[in-house]
C-alpha positions, -999 to +999 in steps of 0.1 A: +000+000+000+012+035-008+022+055+023+004+088+026-028+077+010-044+070+044-035+105+057-049+121+026-081+101+028-086+110+065-079+147+058-103+147+028-131+131+049-127+156+077-125+185+053-157+174+035-174+169+069-165+204+081-175+220+048-209+202+048-215+212+084-206+248+077-228+250+046-257+234+065-252+258+094-250+289+071-278+279+047-301+255+065-328+255+038-305+246+009-317+219-015-303+184-016-286+191-049-268+221-035-255+200-006-243+173-029-225+198-051-209+214-021-198+179-009-183+170-043-164+203-045-152+199-010-140+164-017-121+176-048-105+205-030-098+184+001-081+158-021-059+183-037-049+199-004-045+164+012-023+153-016+000+183-010+001+177+028+005+139+026+024+131-007+023+095-017+055+076-011+064+041-022+074+017+005+110+008+004+116-029-004+146-047+010 
């Protein structure tokens, strides 16, 4: 397994959760489509940021 991918996945999940929570708090009567679009955009942006913070590294073989 590539090292760094778990950290990126956790960061992305937390980022999406925070963004969805903030959007729900700020716009409580938003439609489901709007919430889905926000979650997708947050996942994309969170993945990009997570990839920069936790770059993938190959495990060293002996």
